[in-house]
Backbone as CSV, one residue per row, in Angstrom:
resi,resn,N_x,N_y,N_z,CA_x,CA_y,CA_z,C_x,C_y,C_z
1,UNK,25.501,-6.933,-63.327,24.081,-7.406,-63.193,23.230,-7.020,-64.072
2,UNK,21.983,-7.692,-64.110,21.175,-7.098,-65.659,20.572,-5.883,-65.085
3,UNK,19.841,-5.884,-66.145,19.083,-4.352,-66.000,18.262,-4.533,-64.937
4,UNK,17.874,-3.131,-64.259,17.076,-3.172,-63.126,17.494,-3.513,-61.918
5,UNK,18.806,-3.930,-61.876,19.382,-4.483,-60.669,19.714,-3.360,-59.929
6,UNK,19.440,-2.948,-58.541,19.620,-1.901,-57.772,19.805,-2.567,-56.300
7,UNK,21.215,-2.299,-55.852,21.852,-2.508,-54.780,21.145,-2.013,-53.774
8,UNK,20.596,-0.538,-53.569,19.661,-0.154,-52.785,18.195,-0.659,-52.193
9,UNK,18.276,-1.472,-53.060,16.605,-2.403,-52.803,17.088,-3.557,-52.276
10,UNK,18.348,-3.882,-52.433,18.463,-5.536,-51.851,18.712,-5.833,-50.353
11,UNK,18.697,-7.133,-50.190,18.930,-7.521,-48.620,19.639,-8.132,-48.592
12,UNK,20.188,-8.501,-47.189,21.729,-9.184,-47.038,21.169,-10.236,-45.976
13,UNK,21.084,-10.958,-45.446,20.443,-11.933,-44.212,22.143,-12.198,-43.324
14,UNK,22.017,-11.893,-42.275,23.050,-12.209,-41.280,22.445,-13.288,-40.319
15,UNK,22.942,-14.093,-40.347,22.502,-15.584,-39.371,23.742,-15.302,-38.122
16,UNK,23.019,-15.376,-36.899,23.798,-15.306,-35.664,23.028,-16.164,-34.509
17,UNK,23.265,-16.113,-33.430,22.612,-16.535,-32.219,23.261,-15.995,-30.929
18,UNK,22.844,-17.029,-29.526,23.331,-16.798,-28.676,24.547,-17.168,-28.924
19,UNK,26.052,-16.400,-28.111,27.322,-17.000,-28.347,27.999,-16.872,-29.730
20,UNK,27.032,-16.072,-30.367,28.038,-15.373,-31.584,28.944,-14.272,-31.426
21,UNK,29.750,-14.311,-32.688,30.590,-13.416,-32.103,30.437,-11.776,-32.369
22,UNK,30.475,-11.114,-31.387,29.814,-9.605,-31.267,30.546,-8.987,-32.725
23,UNK,31.646,-8.820,-32.664,32.404,-7.895,-33.665,31.814,-8.719,-35.055
24,UNK,31.905,-10.106,-35.280,31.377,-10.582,-36.470,30.145,-10.138,-37.110
25,UNK,29.441,-10.485,-36.218,27.631,-9.516,-36.216,27.531,-8.670,-36.624
26,UNK,28.085,-7.520,-35.693,27.582,-5.912,-35.817,28.576,-5.649,-36.732
27,UNK,29.753,-5.702,-37.031,30.885,-5.134,-38.163,29.501,-5.645,-39.595
28,UNK,29.647,-6.912,-39.714,28.674,-7.269,-40.595,27.242,-6.057,-41.112
29,UNK,26.750,-5.931,-40.152,25.614,-4.754,-40.340,26.211,-3.858,-40.857
30,UNK,26.979,-3.298,-39.888,27.438,-1.771,-40.350,27.453,-1.416,-41.789
31,UNK,28.856,-2.723,-42.134,29.597,-2.350,-44.112,28.284,-2.630,-44.612
32,UNK,27.611,-3.532,-44.289,26.302,-3.908,-45.698,25.901,-2.700,-45.427
33,UNK,25.462,-2.166,-44.704,24.818,-0.823,-44.373,24.990,0.522,-44.913
34,UNK,26.754,0.705,-44.673,27.693,1.547,-45.789,27.270,1.467,-46.736
35,UNK,27.162,0.173,-47.379,27.233,-0.171,-49.068,26.373,-0.025,-49.667
36,UNK,24.872,0.498,-48.603,23.524,0.840,-49.558,22.708,-0.594,-49.572
37,UNK,23.189,-1.823,-48.284,22.138,-3.080,-48.141,21.089,-2.819,-47.426
38,UNK,20.441,-3.509,-46.957,19.390,-3.395,-45.985,19.665,-4.789,-45.634
39,UNK,20.389,-4.953,-44.024,20.738,-6.149,-43.058,19.943,-6.362,-42.396
40,UNK,19.633,-7.601,-42.522,18.424,-8.319,-41.895,19.344,-9.350,-40.964
41,UNK,19.107,-9.294,-39.332,19.745,-10.211,-38.711,18.339,-11.237,-38.238
42,UNK,19.145,-12.456,-38.229,18.007,-13.974,-38.055,18.853,-14.773,-36.777
43,UNK,17.634,-14.956,-36.092,18.293,-15.944,-35.199,17.427,-16.799,-34.865
44,UNK,17.804,-17.800,-34.055,16.187,-18.868,-33.777,15.233,-18.335,-32.839
45,UNK,15.164,-17.379,-32.347,13.990,-16.986,-31.475,14.376,-15.216,-31.738
46,UNK,13.403,-14.675,-31.324,13.278,-13.041,-31.544,13.377,-12.568,-29.912
47,UNK,14.176,-12.086,-29.419,14.911,-11.743,-28.625,16.176,-11.008,-28.304
48,UNK,16.205,-10.713,-27.554,18.175,-9.951,-27.479,18.774,-11.051,-27.101
49,UNK,19.807,-10.916,-28.073,20.561,-12.235,-28.025,22.226,-11.900,-26.804
50,UNK,22.668,-13.223,-26.592,23.682,-12.829,-25.795,25.161,-12.976,-26.992
51,UNK,25.703,-12.203,-27.117,26.923,-11.970,-28.079,27.977,-12.057,-27.122
52,UNK,29.113,-12.620,-27.922,30.573,-12.798,-27.018,31.632,-12.607,-27.917
53,UNK,32.951,-12.410,-26.907,33.961,-11.806,-28.298,34.879,-13.117,-27.481
54,UNK,35.318,-13.646,-28.410,36.254,-14.871,-28.551,37.757,-14.021,-28.157
55,UNK,38.635,-14.991,-27.087,39.746,-14.027,-26.547,40.855,-15.400,-26.536
56,UNK,41.907,-14.919,-26.427,43.320,-16.022,-26.092,43.766,-15.246,-25.146
57,UNK,44.251,-16.230,-23.947,44.755,-16.246,-22.883,46.696,-16.488,-23.029
58,UNK,46.952,-16.128,-22.424,48.462,-16.341,-22.601,48.819,-17.785,-21.309
59,UNK,49.100,-19.086,-22.445,49.315,-20.399,-21.890,47.898,-21.163,-22.147
60,UNK,46.883,-20.497,-22.648,46.014,-21.445,-23.524,46.441,-21.797,-24.726
61,UNK,45.714,-23.250,-24.932,45.457,-23.799,-26.400,44.499,-23.344,-27.250
62,UNK,43.470,-22.587,-26.540,42.423,-22.666,-27.563,42.029,-21.507,-26.476
63,UNK,40.854,-20.646,-27.322,39.987,-19.204,-26.771,39.162,-19.397,-26.226
64,UNK,39.008,-18.486,-25.211,38.062,-18.495,-24.111,37.123,-17.494,-24.858
65,UNK,35.494,-17.814,-24.377,34.714,-16.651,-24.699,34.006,-15.649,-23.241
66,UNK,34.140,-14.241,-23.404,33.652,-13.615,-22.808,32.372,-12.906,-23.169
67,UNK,31.545,-12.573,-22.276,30.584,-12.093,-22.309,30.189,-11.101,-22.833
68,UNK,29.519,-10.182,-24.122,29.898,-8.837,-24.596,29.262,-7.842,-24.195
69,UNK,27.979,-8.593,-24.563,26.560,-7.401,-25.456,25.484,-8.224,-25.984
70,UNK,24.735,-7.559,-25.016,23.183,-7.824,-25.575,22.765,-7.318,-26.609
71,UNK,22.210,-7.989,-27.759,21.551,-7.165,-28.947,20.799,-7.665,-29.381
């Protein structure tokens, strides 16, 4: 990057909402912050989100959503 670039001053935008995968959203926040980025989470409205965990059940052709976390 060019001179004057400082990752500690940079931000990254993580977009999610109700029904978002809890591991994907929260893992991204923690990993970016570990590397010195400021993680900013954006959603359609400012309130607690209802995040879910996608899982596969034996015999199902597709995944199911389990309510997991209010973040």
